[in-house]
C-alpha positions as CSV (number, residue, x, y, z in Angstrom):
1,M,-54.7,8.1,-62.0
2,P,-51.8,10.5,-61.7
3,E,-52.6,13.5,-64.0
4,L,-50.5,16.3,-65.5
5,P,-49.8,18.1,-62.2
6,E,-48.8,14.9,-60.4
7,V,-46.5,13.8,-63.3
8,E,-44.9,17.4,-63.4
9,I,-44.5,17.4,-59.7
10,T,-42.7,14.1,-59.9
11,R,-40.4,15.5,-62.6
12,R,-39.6,18.7,-60.7
13,G,-38.8,16.7,-57.6
14,L,-36.3,14.6,-59.5
15,L,-34.6,17.4,-61.5
16,P,-32.3,18.7,-58.7
17,K,-31.2,15.2,-57.8
18,L,-30.7,13.0,-60.8
19,P,-29.6,14.6,-64.0
20,G,-25.8,14.3,-64.4
21,R,-25.6,11.1,-62.4
22,K,-24.7,7.7,-63.8
23,I,-26.9,4.6,-63.6
24,H,-25.0,1.8,-61.9
25,A,-27.6,-0.9,-62.4
26,V,-31.2,-1.7,-63.3
27,V,-33.3,-4.0,-61.2
28,A,-36.3,-5.4,-62.9
29,R,-38.5,-7.6,-60.7
30,H,-41.4,-8.2,-63.2
31,A,-41.0,-8.7,-66.9
32,A,-44.0,-6.7,-68.0
33,L,-46.2,-3.8,-66.9
34,R,-48.6,-2.6,-69.6
35,Y,-46.0,-3.6,-72.1
36,P,-43.0,-6.0,-71.8
37,L,-40.0,-4.2,-70.3
38,P,-37.3,-3.4,-72.9
39,R,-34.8,-6.2,-73.5
40,A,-31.4,-5.8,-71.9
41,L,-32.4,-2.6,-70.2
42,G,-29.6,-2.9,-67.7
43,R,-27.1,-3.3,-70.5
44,L,-28.5,-0.3,-72.3
45,L,-28.4,2.0,-69.2
46,A,-25.5,0.8,-66.9
47,G,-22.7,3.4,-66.8
48,Q,-24.8,6.0,-68.8
49,P,-25.3,9.5,-67.4
50,L,-28.9,10.8,-67.2
51,R,-28.9,14.1,-69.2
52,G,-32.3,15.4,-68.4
53,I,-36.0,14.7,-67.5
54,D,-38.7,16.1,-69.6
55,R,-42.5,15.6,-69.7
56,R,-44.9,15.3,-72.6
57,G,-48.5,15.0,-71.4
58,K,-48.5,12.3,-68.7
59,Y,-45.2,10.7,-70.0
60,L,-41.9,11.3,-68.3
61,L,-38.9,11.3,-70.8
62,F,-35.6,10.3,-69.2
63,R,-32.9,11.6,-71.7
64,F,-29.7,9.7,-72.3
65,D,-27.0,10.3,-74.9
66,H,-28.1,7.2,-76.9
67,G,-31.8,7.3,-76.4
68,T,-34.8,8.1,-74.2
69,L,-36.5,6.0,-71.6
70,I,-40.3,6.7,-71.7
71,L,-42.2,6.2,-68.5
72,H,-45.9,6.4,-67.8
73,L,-47.3,5.9,-64.2
74,G,-50.5,4.2,-65.4
75,M,-53.5,4.2,-63.0
76,S,-51.7,3.8,-59.7
77,G,-48.0,4.3,-60.2
78,S,-45.4,6.4,-58.4
79,L,-41.7,7.1,-58.5
80,R,-39.7,7.5,-55.3
81,L,-36.1,8.1,-54.5
82,V,-35.1,5.5,-51.9
83,P,-31.9,4.1,-50.5
84,A,-30.7,1.4,-52.9
85,A,-30.5,-1.1,-50.1
86,E,-34.1,-0.6,-49.0
87,P,-36.0,-3.8,-49.4
88,P,-38.6,-3.5,-52.1
89,G,-42.4,-3.7,-51.4
90,K,-44.8,-6.1,-53.1
91,H,-45.6,-3.6,-55.9
92,D,-42.1,-2.2,-56.5
93,H,-41.4,-3.5,-60.0
94,L,-38.3,-1.6,-61.2
95,D,-35.2,0.2,-59.8
96,L,-32.9,2.6,-61.6
97,V,-29.9,2.5,-59.3
98,F,-27.8,5.7,-59.0
99,G,-25.0,4.8,-56.6
100,D,-26.5,4.6,-53.1
101,Q,-29.9,5.7,-54.2
102,A,-32.5,4.1,-56.4
103,L,-35.4,5.5,-58.5
104,R,-38.1,3.0,-57.7
105,L,-41.3,2.5,-59.6
106,C,-44.2,1.2,-57.6
107,D,-47.3,0.2,-59.6
108,P,-49.9,-1.8,-57.8
109,R,-52.1,-2.3,-60.9
110,R,-49.2,-2.7,-63.3
111,F,-50.8,-0.5,-65.9
112,G,-47.7,1.7,-66.1
113,A,-45.3,1.6,-69.0
114,V,-41.5,1.6,-69.3
115,L,-40.3,1.9,-73.0
116,W,-36.9,2.6,-74.6
117,V,-36.5,4.5,-77.9
118,K,-33.1,5.2,-79.5
119,D,-34.5,7.6,-82.0
120,D,-36.6,10.8,-81.6
121,A,-39.0,10.2,-78.7
122,A,-41.4,12.7,-80.2
123,A,-42.0,10.4,-83.1
124,H,-42.9,7.4,-80.9
125,P,-46.5,6.1,-81.5
126,L,-47.5,6.9,-78.0
127,I,-46.1,10.5,-78.0
128,A,-46.7,11.6,-81.6
129,P,-50.5,11.8,-81.5
130,L,-50.6,13.9,-78.3
131,G,-52.3,17.3,-78.4
132,I,-51.3,20.8,-77.2
133,E,-49.8,21.3,-73.7
134,P,-52.3,23.2,-71.5
135,L,-49.6,25.1,-69.7
136,S,-47.8,26.3,-72.9
137,A,-48.1,29.8,-74.3
138,A,-49.7,28.3,-77.5
139,F,-52.8,27.2,-75.5
140,T,-55.0,30.3,-75.7
141,G,-58.6,31.2,-75.9
142,E,-58.3,31.7,-79.6
143,W,-56.7,28.3,-80.0
144,L,-59.5,26.6,-78.1
145,H,-62.2,28.6,-79.9
146,D,-60.7,27.4,-83.3
147,A,-60.3,23.8,-82.1
148,T,-64.0,23.5,-80.9
149,R,-65.6,24.8,-84.1
150,G,-68.1,22.2,-85.5
151,R,-67.6,19.9,-82.5
152,A,-70.9,18.7,-80.9
153,T,-69.3,16.8,-78.0
154,A,-69.7,18.2,-74.6
155,I,-66.9,20.5,-73.4
156,K,-65.8,18.3,-70.5
157,P,-64.9,15.1,-72.5
158,F,-63.5,17.4,-75.2
159,L,-61.0,18.9,-72.7
160,M,-60.1,15.3,-71.6
161,D,-59.3,14.1,-75.2
162,S,-55.5,13.7,-75.1
163,H,-55.3,14.0,-79.0
164,V,-56.6,17.6,-78.5
165,I,-55.2,18.7,-75.2
166,V,-52.9,16.6,-73.0
167,G,-53.0,15.9,-69.3
168,I,-56.4,17.3,-68.3
169,G,-58.0,14.4,-66.5
170,N,-61.2,14.0,-64.7
171,I,-60.3,16.0,-61.6
172,Y,-58.9,19.0,-63.3
173,A,-61.5,19.2,-66.1
174,S,-64.2,19.4,-63.5
175,E,-62.4,21.9,-61.4
176,S,-61.5,24.1,-64.3
177,L,-65.0,24.2,-65.7
178,F,-66.3,25.3,-62.3
179,R,-63.7,28.1,-62.2
180,A,-64.8,29.2,-65.7
181,G,-68.5,29.0,-64.7
182,V,-69.3,26.7,-67.7
183,D,-71.7,23.8,-67.5
184,P,-69.7,20.6,-68.4
185,R,-72.5,19.5,-70.7
186,T,-72.2,22.6,-73.0
187,P,-71.6,21.5,-76.6
188,A,-67.9,22.5,-77.3
189,G,-68.9,24.0,-80.7
190,R,-71.4,26.5,-79.2
191,L,-68.8,28.2,-76.9
192,S,-68.1,31.8,-77.7
193,R,-64.6,33.2,-77.9
194,K,-65.1,34.9,-74.6
195,R,-66.1,31.7,-72.8
196,C,-63.1,29.8,-74.4
197,E,-60.8,32.5,-73.0
198,R,-62.3,32.0,-69.6
199,I,-61.9,28.2,-69.9
200,V,-58.3,28.5,-70.8
201,T,-57.6,30.9,-68.0
202,A,-59.3,28.6,-65.6
203,I,-57.4,25.5,-66.8
204,K,-54.0,27.3,-66.3
205,A,-55.1,28.6,-62.9
206,T,-56.3,25.2,-61.8
207,L,-53.2,23.4,-62.9
208,D,-51.0,26.0,-61.3
209,A,-52.8,25.7,-58.0
210,A,-52.5,21.9,-58.1
211,L,-48.8,22.2,-58.7
212,A,-48.4,24.6,-55.8
213,A,-50.3,22.2,-53.6
214,G,-48.3,19.2,-54.5
215,G,-51.1,17.6,-56.7
216,S,-54.1,15.6,-55.6
217,T,-53.4,12.6,-53.5
218,L,-56.2,10.2,-54.4
219,R,-55.6,6.5,-54.0
220,D,-52.0,5.8,-54.6
221,F,-50.2,9.0,-55.7
222,I,-47.1,10.1,-53.7
223,Q,-44.3,12.4,-54.7
224,S,-40.7,11.4,-55.4
225,D,-39.7,12.1,-51.8
226,G,-42.7,10.1,-50.4
227,S,-44.8,13.0,-49.4
228,T,-48.4,13.5,-50.5
229,G,-50.3,16.4,-52.2
230,W,-53.2,18.3,-50.7
231,F,-54.9,19.9,-53.7
232,Q,-57.9,17.7,-53.0
233,Q,-58.6,19.8,-49.9
234,Q,-59.2,22.7,-52.3
235,H,-61.6,21.0,-54.7
236,F,-64.6,23.1,-55.5
237,V,-66.7,20.3,-56.9
238,Y,-64.7,17.1,-57.6
239,G,-65.9,14.3,-55.3
240,R,-68.2,16.7,-53.4
241,E,-71.6,15.4,-54.6
242,G,-74.4,16.6,-52.2
243,E,-72.1,19.0,-50.4
244,P,-72.6,22.8,-50.5
245,C,-70.8,24.7,-53.2
246,R,-67.9,26.6,-51.6
247,V,-69.1,29.8,-53.5
248,C,-72.9,29.8,-53.5
249,G,-74.0,27.1,-51.1
250,A,-76.1,25.1,-53.7
251,R,-75.7,21.4,-53.6
252,V,-73.0,20.0,-55.9
253,R,-74.3,17.5,-58.4
254,A,-72.9,14.5,-60.1
255,L,-73.7,13.2,-63.6
256,R,-72.1,10.9,-66.1
257,L,-70.4,12.3,-69.2
258,G,-68.3,10.1,-71.5
259,Q,-68.6,7.3,-69.0
260,R,-66.9,9.4,-66.3
261,S,-68.3,10.9,-63.2
262,T,-68.7,14.7,-63.5
263,F,-69.2,17.1,-60.7
264,H,-70.7,20.6,-61.0
265,C,-72.6,23.3,-59.3
266,P,-76.0,24.0,-61.1
267,H,-76.0,27.5,-59.9
268,C,-72.4,28.7,-60.7
269,Q,-72.1,26.7,-63.9
270,H,-74.4,27.5,-66.9
Protein backbone atom coordinates (compact mmCIF):
# COMPACT_ATOMS: atom_id res chain seq x y z
CA MET A 1 0.00 0.00 0.00
CA PRO A 2 1.33 3.48 -0.80
CA GLU A 3 2.21 5.06 2.54
CA LEU A 4 2.80 8.66 3.58
CA PRO A 5 6.12 9.13 1.71
CA GLU A 6 4.69 7.70 -1.51
CA VAL A 7 1.60 9.92 -1.31
CA GLU A 8 3.70 12.99 -0.49
CA ILE A 9 6.06 12.20 -3.38
CA THR A 10 3.05 11.99 -5.70
CA ARG A 11 1.84 15.37 -4.43
CA ARG A 12 5.24 17.01 -4.85
CA GLY A 13 5.57 15.62 -8.35
CA LEU A 14 2.26 17.17 -9.40
CA LEU A 15 2.67 20.57 -7.70
CA PRO A 16 4.91 22.18 -10.38
CA LYS A 17 2.68 20.95 -13.21
CA LEU A 18 -1.03 21.21 -12.37
CA PRO A 19 -2.11 24.01 -9.99
CA GLY A 20 -3.45 26.95 -11.99
CA ARG A 21 -4.48 24.79 -14.95
CA LYS A 22 -8.13 24.19 -15.86
CA ILE A 23 -9.76 20.80 -16.14
CA HIS A 24 -11.17 20.29 -19.63
CA ALA A 25 -12.90 16.97 -19.03
CA VAL A 26 -13.30 14.05 -16.66
CA VAL A 27 -13.22 10.50 -18.05
CA ALA A 28 -14.62 7.87 -15.67
CA ARG A 29 -14.30 4.30 -16.91
CA HIS A 30 -15.75 2.55 -13.85
CA ALA A 31 -18.63 3.75 -11.71
CA ALA A 32 -17.11 2.82 -8.38
CA LEU A 33 -13.85 2.22 -6.60
CA ARG A 34 -14.11 1.76 -2.83
CA TYR A 35 -17.09 4.13 -3.00
CA PRO A 36 -19.27 5.21 -5.94
CA LEU A 37 -17.69 8.03 -7.91
CA PRO A 38 -19.32 11.42 -7.27
CA ARG A 39 -22.29 12.06 -9.52
CA ALA A 40 -21.76 14.47 -12.40
CA LEU A 41 -18.07 14.81 -11.56
CA GLY A 42 -17.37 16.03 -15.07
CA ARG A 43 -19.98 18.77 -14.75
CA LEU A 44 -18.57 19.78 -11.36
CA LEU A 45 -14.98 20.08 -12.56
CA ALA A 46 -15.05 20.98 -16.27
CA GLY A 47 -13.66 24.47 -16.79
CA GLN A 48 -12.54 24.79 -13.17
CA PRO A 49 -8.93 25.75 -12.33
CA LEU A 50 -7.09 23.58 -9.83
CA ARG A 51 -5.94 25.90 -7.04
CA GLY A 52 -3.67 23.58 -5.06
CA ILE A 53 -2.86 20.07 -3.90
CA ASP A 54 -2.58 19.29 -0.20
CA ARG A 55 -2.11 16.06 1.75
CA ARG A 56 -3.71 14.85 4.98
CA GLY A 57 -2.35 11.50 6.06
CA LYS A 58 -2.59 9.29 2.97
CA TYR A 59 -5.30 11.43 1.35
CA LEU A 60 -4.60 13.88 -1.46
CA LEU A 61 -6.77 17.00 -1.44
CA PHE A 62 -7.25 18.70 -4.83
CA ARG A 63 -8.49 22.20 -4.05
CA PHE A 64 -10.96 24.04 -6.29
CA ASP A 65 -12.82 27.31 -5.74
CA HIS A 66 -16.09 25.49 -5.05
CA GLY A 67 -14.89 22.40 -3.21
CA THR A 68 -12.26 19.71 -2.75
CA LEU A 69 -11.66 16.42 -4.53
CA ILE A 70 -10.44 13.87 -1.96
CA LEU A 71 -8.39 11.01 -3.41
CA HIS A 72 -6.95 7.92 -1.73
CA LEU A 73 -4.71 5.48 -3.61
CA GLY A 74 -5.97 2.43 -1.71
CA MET A 75 -3.88 -0.75 -1.69
CA SER A 76 -2.39 -0.51 -5.16
CA GLY A 77 -3.23 2.81 -6.75
CA SER A 78 -1.02 5.34 -8.49
CA LEU A 79 -1.42 8.68 -10.24
CA ARG A 80 0.47 9.48 -13.44
CA LEU A 81 0.57 12.41 -15.80
CA VAL A 82 0.20 11.01 -19.31
CA PRO A 83 -0.65 12.39 -22.77
CA ALA A 84 -4.43 12.76 -22.88
CA ALA A 85 -4.54 10.72 -26.09
CA GLU A 86 -2.65 7.76 -24.59
CA PRO A 87 -4.89 4.65 -24.61
CA PRO A 88 -5.86 3.58 -21.09
CA GLY A 89 -4.75 0.31 -19.55
CA LYS A 90 -7.00 -2.31 -18.02
CA HIS A 91 -6.84 -0.76 -14.55
CA ASP A 92 -6.91 2.92 -15.54
CA HIS A 93 -10.22 3.99 -14.05
CA LEU A 94 -10.26 7.80 -14.06
CA ASP A 95 -8.71 10.67 -16.02
CA LEU A 96 -8.72 14.34 -15.07
CA VAL A 97 -7.91 15.96 -18.40
CA PHE A 98 -5.84 19.14 -18.40
CA GLY A 99 -5.58 20.11 -22.07
CA ASP A 100 -3.16 17.73 -23.77
CA GLN A 101 -2.32 15.96 -20.48
CA ALA A 102 -4.36 13.72 -18.21
CA LEU A 103 -3.91 12.89 -14.57
CA ARG A 104 -4.67 9.16 -14.69
CA LEU A 105 -5.66 6.99 -11.74
CA CYS A 106 -4.59 3.37 -12.04
CA ASP A 107 -5.95 1.08 -9.32
CA PRO A 108 -5.72 -2.68 -9.99
CA ARG A 109 -7.56 -3.68 -6.82
CA ARG A 110 -10.08 -0.82 -6.94
CA PHE A 111 -9.67 -0.08 -3.22
CA GLY A 112 -8.93 3.57 -3.85
CA ALA A 113 -11.40 6.41 -3.30
CA VAL A 114 -12.42 9.56 -5.17
CA LEU A 115 -14.81 11.81 -3.24
CA TRP A 116 -16.14 15.34 -3.66
CA VAL A 117 -16.88 17.70 -0.78
CA LYS A 118 -18.12 21.26 -1.27
CA ASP A 119 -17.64 22.25 2.36
CA ASP A 120 -14.57 22.11 4.60
CA ALA A 121 -12.66 18.95 3.70
CA ALA A 122 -11.18 18.80 7.20
CA ALA A 123 -14.64 18.01 8.54
CA HIS A 124 -15.23 15.08 6.17
CA PRO A 125 -15.80 11.80 8.10
CA LEU A 126 -12.68 10.25 6.54
CA ILE A 127 -10.46 13.23 7.37
CA ALA A 128 -11.74 14.52 10.71
CA PRO A 129 -10.65 11.51 12.84
CA LEU A 130 -7.06 11.51 11.57
CA GLY A 131 -4.26 11.93 14.08
CA ILE A 132 -1.15 14.09 14.18
CA GLU A 133 1.10 14.49 11.13
CA PRO A 134 4.48 12.84 11.88
CA LEU A 135 6.47 15.39 9.86
CA SER A 136 4.86 18.35 11.65
CA ALA A 137 6.58 20.45 14.31
CA ALA A 138 3.84 19.41 16.76
CA PHE A 139 4.98 15.78 16.66
CA THR A 140 7.61 15.70 19.42
CA GLY A 141 8.95 13.27 21.97
CA GLU A 142 6.93 15.02 24.65
CA TRP A 143 3.75 14.63 22.58
CA LEU A 144 4.41 10.91 22.05
CA HIS A 145 5.21 10.36 25.72
CA ASP A 146 1.93 12.02 26.74
CA ALA A 147 -0.06 10.10 24.11
CA THR A 148 1.27 6.70 25.20
CA ARG A 149 0.54 7.02 28.92
CA GLY A 150 -1.72 4.21 30.09
CA ARG A 151 -1.55 2.40 26.75
CA ALA A 152 -0.75 -1.32 27.01
CA THR A 153 -0.66 -1.96 23.25
CA ALA A 154 2.72 -2.67 21.67
CA ILE A 155 4.47 0.38 20.29
CA LYS A 156 4.47 -0.75 16.64
CA PRO A 157 0.68 -1.08 16.20
CA PHE A 158 0.31 2.10 18.29
CA LEU A 159 2.42 4.00 15.75
CA MET A 160 0.30 2.57 12.92
CA ASP A 161 -3.01 3.75 14.39
CA SER A 162 -4.12 6.54 12.05
CA HIS A 163 -6.38 7.98 14.75
CA VAL A 164 -3.21 8.71 16.75
CA ILE A 165 -0.53 9.32 14.10
CA VAL A 166 -1.22 9.41 10.38
CA GLY A 167 0.68 7.75 7.57
CA ILE A 168 3.11 5.44 9.38
CA GLY A 169 2.41 2.13 7.71
CA ASN A 170 4.05 -1.23 8.20
CA ILE A 171 7.28 -0.50 6.36
CA TYR A 172 8.07 2.79 8.05
CA ALA A 173 7.02 1.66 11.53
CA SER A 174 9.42 -1.29 11.33
CA GLU A 175 12.25 0.83 9.95
CA SER A 176 11.72 3.67 12.45
CA LEU A 177 11.76 1.36 15.47
CA PHE A 178 14.97 -0.19 14.21
CA ARG A 179 16.59 3.23 13.94
CA ALA A 180 15.37 4.04 17.45
CA GLY A 181 16.66 0.74 18.85
CA VAL A 182 13.25 -0.12 20.32
CA ASP A 183 11.72 -3.60 20.32
CA PRO A 184 8.39 -3.37 18.43
CA ARG A 185 6.69 -5.46 21.15
CA THR A 186 7.43 -2.90 23.90
CA PRO A 187 4.19 -1.72 25.58
CA ALA A 188 3.68 1.89 24.53
CA GLY A 189 2.85 3.01 28.06
CA ARG A 190 6.18 1.80 29.42
CA LEU A 191 8.32 3.95 27.15
CA SER A 192 10.37 6.62 28.89
CA ARG A 193 10.39 10.20 27.67
CA LYS A 194 13.93 9.67 26.33
CA ARG A 195 12.90 6.63 24.29
CA CYS A 196 9.88 8.51 22.95
CA GLU A 197 12.20 11.27 21.79
CA ARG A 198 14.38 8.67 20.04
CA ILE A 199 11.34 7.19 18.31
CA VAL A 200 10.11 10.57 17.07
CA THR A 201 13.58 11.46 15.78
CA ALA A 202 13.80 8.07 14.04
CA ILE A 203 10.35 8.41 12.44
CA LYS A 204 11.16 11.82 11.00
CA ALA A 205 14.57 10.62 9.75
CA THR A 206 13.06 7.48 8.18
CA LEU A 207 10.31 9.41 6.40
CA ASP A 208 12.77 12.05 5.20
CA ALA A 209 15.08 9.33 3.85
CA ALA A 210 12.15 7.67 2.07
CA LEU A 211 11.14 10.99 0.51
CA ALA A 212 14.68 11.57 -0.70
CA ALA A 213 14.77 8.07 -2.22
CA GLY A 214 11.46 8.41 -4.02
CA GLY A 215 9.59 6.11 -1.67
CA SER A 216 9.48 2.33 -1.53
CA THR A 217 8.41 0.64 -4.75
CA LEU A 218 6.70 -2.51 -3.53
CA ARG A 219 4.11 -4.13 -5.82
CA ASP A 220 2.35 -1.37 -7.73
CA PHE A 221 3.56 2.06 -6.59
CA ILE A 222 5.05 4.39 -9.19
CA GLN A 223 5.53 8.14 -9.12
CA SER A 224 3.51 10.66 -11.11
CA ASP A 225 6.13 10.69 -13.88
CA GLY A 226 6.16 6.88 -14.11
CA SER A 227 9.45 6.41 -12.25
CA THR A 228 9.93 4.14 -9.24
CA GLY A 229 11.36 4.66 -5.77
CA TRP A 230 14.34 2.85 -4.32
CA PHE A 231 14.04 3.26 -0.53
CA GLN A 232 13.44 -0.51 -0.30
CA GLN A 233 17.13 -0.94 -1.16
CA GLN A 234 17.95 0.86 2.11
CA HIS A 235 15.62 -1.13 4.37
CA PHE A 236 17.35 -2.20 7.57
CA VAL A 237 14.82 -4.84 8.58
CA TYR A 238 11.59 -4.74 6.56
CA GLY A 239 11.28 -7.79 4.33
CA ARG A 240 14.73 -9.07 5.37
CA GLU A 241 13.83 -12.04 7.60
CA GLY A 242 16.81 -14.36 8.02
CA GLU A 243 19.26 -11.90 6.46
CA PRO A 244 22.09 -10.35 8.50
CA CYS A 245 21.40 -7.04 10.23
CA ARG A 246 23.18 -4.25 8.36
CA VAL A 247 24.52 -2.94 11.69
CA CYS A 248 25.42 -5.92 13.90
CA GLY A 249 25.18 -8.97 11.64
CA ALA A 250 22.55 -10.78 13.73
CA ARG A 251 19.74 -12.46 11.81
CA VAL A 252 16.68 -10.30 11.22
CA ARG A 253 13.57 -11.90 12.69
CA ALA A 254 9.91 -11.70 11.76
CA LEU A 255 6.89 -11.93 14.04
CA ARG A 256 3.19 -11.04 13.96
CA LEU A 257 1.87 -7.94 15.74
CA GLY A 258 -1.63 -6.68 15.22
CA GLN A 259 -2.04 -9.22 12.40
CA ARG A 260 0.84 -7.64 10.48
CA SER A 261 4.31 -8.96 9.74
CA THR A 262 6.90 -7.18 11.86
CA PHE A 263 10.63 -7.29 11.22
CA HIS A 264 13.28 -6.50 13.83
CA CYS A 265 16.84 -7.18 14.93
CA PRO A 266 16.89 -8.96 18.32
CA HIS A 267 20.34 -7.54 19.08
CA CYS A 268 19.88 -3.88 18.08
CA GLN A 269 16.30 -3.50 19.34
CA HIS A 270 15.47 -4.01 22.99
